[in-house]
N, C-alpha and C positions, 0 to 999 in steps of 0.2 A: 505495500498501498506503500502512495507515496505523502511524502512530510505535510504538504498542503492538505489530505484527505486527513492525514490522519489527525490532524490539527484539530480539523472541522471534526471530526468523527472520536475526539479525542475520548479518553476513559474519564469517568466523573467518577473522582475518589480514589480511593486503593483499593489491592485485591483484599478478598474475603478476609483473612488472614490477619490482616491490618485493620480488619473492621472490629475486634473482638473486647478493646478496650473501650468502645462505646457502645457495648453492648445495652447498659443501662437504659439508659433515652428509648431505647427499643420495647425493651422490655416489661415495662411501667404502664401495667393497666392493661395490656393486650392478651390475648389470648387464642389456642391454637385456634387453626383454622382449616374450612373445607375450600376446595374449587374443584369445577370440574368443565370439562370442553373438550375445545381445537387440540390437536393430536399433532400440529405444526410444532407450537410451544413445549412441547409435554418433556421433553429432554432439559431443556434450559429452566424451564421450569421447578424441576424435581435437582433440577444442579442447585439451584437458587435457595431451594427447601432445605438442602444440607447445610446447606454452607448459614443457612440463616439461624438453622438450629443451633450449630456449634456456637455463633456469635451471639446469640439472645436467649435461647433455650426455648424457645419458642419454635412450635410445629403447626408446618402447614401441609397438608394431603392433597393434591392435584390428581386427577383420573382424567384420563385424556379418551374420552368417549365422543369426540368429534363436536363442530360449533352446534349443531342443530340441538344436540342433549345438552352442551352449556346454555343456550341461548334457555331452552325449555323448563332447567333446573335455576336459572337463577330469579327466573321469573314465576316457578312455584313456590320462592322461597326454601330450598333443600340444597343451598350452598350457600355460603359466604361470598363467595363472586364464582364469575363464568368467564371462561374464556373464549374466542370466536375470532377469524381467522373474517367471517365477512363482518364487517362493522353494520350495526343498527343507524337506521334514519335518525334524523330528528326527532320526528313524530311519535316513533315507537321508540325511544327515549325518554320523552316527554309522560308518554302514555305507560310506562311499565318504574316511570321513575326512574332510573335509572343511571347513573356516571359511564364512561365510555373515555380508556386512557388507551394509546399506542403502549407496548412496553420492549417490542424491541422490532426489529423488520426483518427481512427473508426474501426468499424467492424462490417460487417455483418451475423446478427443472423438469425439462422434455427427457426419459430416460429409455432406454434401449436395450435391448438384449437380439441384439442379430450378428452370428458369428460369423468372426474375418474381418469386422470391421470397427477402428477403437475408438474409444472415449473420443469426439473433439471431433471426430473426421468427416461424417454427414451431418450436412446439411439442408437446413426444412425453412421456409419461408412461413409467414402465419398463414395464409391461403393455403399452403399442401397441408402443414399442420394443422387445419380445421378440416379440410378432406378426410383427411388420414382417421382424425380422430369423431367424423361422422358418419365411417362409412362408404365413403364415395370411392378409397384408394384400398385396396384390400393386399397387395404387393409389393414386396419391396424394391423390386423391380421395375415398377410403373416407370411410364416418360415420362409424369410429371415430379419424380423424384430423381428419376436419373438425368433429368435437366440440371436440375439444380448443384448436382456430384458427375461433374465428368469426368472421367480417369477410373471414379470407383467404382468399385466389383462388388454390382447390389445381388445378391441372392433371389433366384424367381422361391420366394417364401410366403408363406400367407403370413399378413399381417394382424395379432392379439391387439384389442385393446386392454391395458386395465386400469379397469376406473374403481374409483370408490363406492362400497356398498352401502357406506350409511350418508347422512346427514353432513355436509362438510365445507367448510369456507372453504378451505383449500382447491374445492373442485369449483365454488362460484368465483374463486379467483380466475381459476386456468380458463373457466369457460369462458367466463366474460370478455376475458383478453380473444380469446377465437370469435368470440361471435363481434367482436369490431372486427376483425379478422376478416371475415364470411358473414354475408346474409345467408347462404343454402346450412350454416352451421347454426347461427339461431335460429333456423326455422326449423331444421330437421331434430337436434339435440336441444339447447335451448341456453341459457343463464341461468343459474343456480346453483342454492349448493343441495339439489337433487336434481340428476337432470336425463332426457332419453336416450342415454348411449346406444348402439348399434350395436347388429345381432352380433358383431365378432368380436363382443366386448366380455370382459370377465371381471367380476368385482373383489375388490376384499374388505378390508374393514381397516380403519385410519390410511396415516401414511406407511405404518410398517406394511401392511396387507399387500396395500398398492405394490410397495417395492418388493417383496416376495412373491408375490406374482410375476413381476417383471424378470426377477433373474431365475425362475423357473422353465418357464415356459420361451423356447425357441422363435424369436419370431415375432414376440411381445414389445409393446412400446406402452409410457404410462408417465403421470406425472404424480410426483412425489416435492416434498421441501427437498431444499438444496443439501439441509443441514443432516437430514435423513439419506439424498442421495449419495453424499461424502461419507456417511458413517458407513454408508455398505458398502463402500467402493463401487459405485455403478456408472455406468457410461450413460457420457450426456450426448444428447443432441445439439448441437451450432445451430442458434434461432438469428435470421435477421431481425435488426430491431426497425426501429423508425427511421434510424439516419442513414442504412441501405448495409449497415456491418452485421456478420456474423458474428457471435457472440457466444462463448463456453458461460454459463452460469459460475460465477465465483461473487465473493465478497465486495471487491470494490465497482464490480459492476451493479451489482445491487444498491452500492454508496452513492455511486452516479446516477443511479434512475430518482434516486430522493431526495438527493441535495435542493434542491430548488422548489421541493413540495412544501405546502399551505398549511401545516397542522392547527390553523387557528379557525378554522372552520369547526362547526357543532360537532361535536363527537370525536372531534381531531380523526378523522381519517379523511385526506386529501385521494384521489386515484394520482397510482404509481405506475400505471402499466402504458405500458406503449411511451411513454417519455425519449423527450429530444433529443438526450445528450450522446453522443456517440460512441461510447462504451456502455450506454446504461443497457443493465438487461430488462426486455420487454416485459417481461412477468413478475415485478416487483411487489410487494407488499408490505404491511405494518401487521404484526398480530395484537390483541384486545385485549385487556380485562373491565367486564363488566360489574359491579357495585352499585348496592343501595342508596340512592341519598339519604335514606333515613331507615335506619336498621333496625329490629329490633331488640339489638344487642349490642351496646356501647363497646364491651371489649373485643368485642368480633369486628367489628367497625373497625376499632383502634388498628386490629391486628391485621385487617386487609392494607387499611394506608401504611402503615411498616412494614409490611411485608414488602412493598413496590418498593416503597421509597428508599427501603437498605437495599432492594437488588440493582435498584436502577441509580446510585450509588458506589457499589462495591461488586457487582456480579457482571458488570458491561462488559469484561474479560472472560468470564468464563463463558459469555453469550456467543463473542467471538471465536474462542477456541472447540464449541460444536458446530462453528458454522451460520451461526447470526451474525448481524450487524449492530452495532451498538446505537441507539438513539443519539441524535446529534443532542450536544451539550444546549442550547439554546430550547430543542424541545423536552429534552427531561425538566429544565424551569419552567415548561408551559404544564407540563403534568402533573408536576409535585404542585402547583398553583391549583388543576381543575381539581385534584383528589381532593381538597379541602371543601369541596360539596358532598364528600363523604360525611355522614354525620349519625 
């Protein structure tokens, strides 16, 4: 990462081990809390929870059940906070009396299992990717794919689309990107947390389920968050961005996509898809925490605020090591200000 980018996305505070001395301010009156929702941030939330418990003595239990499940549980008041990659709009936040804040950024990667083709060597543009994921292109040696990959030996192999079987914010982010590229995709598949996948699709639960299906099925193509793809050493597809460059997903490309975003909007959820930066990863997103404006248990409300305040100020290095991208320092300050609405 360049020096300027490291300055812009500098980590706020110090590593978890150095935060132990300041544990008292976070532990007073706080309680153990539970959360559920998006699988996208599961790895970083659990890592933060482990370090937070060491630093403060307070426990955080987060279950990765998908964004739809997280939204349902927070609305049903069965958890202290929800996790979603599909941010709620202002009207829904107001109706449910919820506060929504971004916690970390990442991207959705297109991954493949095509024998003989190395990671990053196969190129797709948005329209061709949309045609594959709507079932209009069903072979890897299809002329449309071959045209984008001159000189690459493409096998005569059937394509299997690996998709999510559960309601998913990752699915909403991914299908929203493809719907921007192709009206046919929007018509045939849709853009939401659950969509109408084609006949050659196989579903998996959570990002780990999609990753597992891609890894075991020859000819498979799927979509998972970059962190899961990195963890599983998966093969990436290079995707053409708005500037016309083919980009392999990485943390720098996510940071470039988010650099000019306006997080001051209600719900702090700007559109990060298909940004104009020459190095931008086209399918960039943030993941969000949902909490009650006014909760029934003051100690648990304080616990939610303390956990995310601690994590944003002490856990960004951990997020980076897991393949995520830290929120910019100015956005961290905005999040802290917004969390004052959690009472």
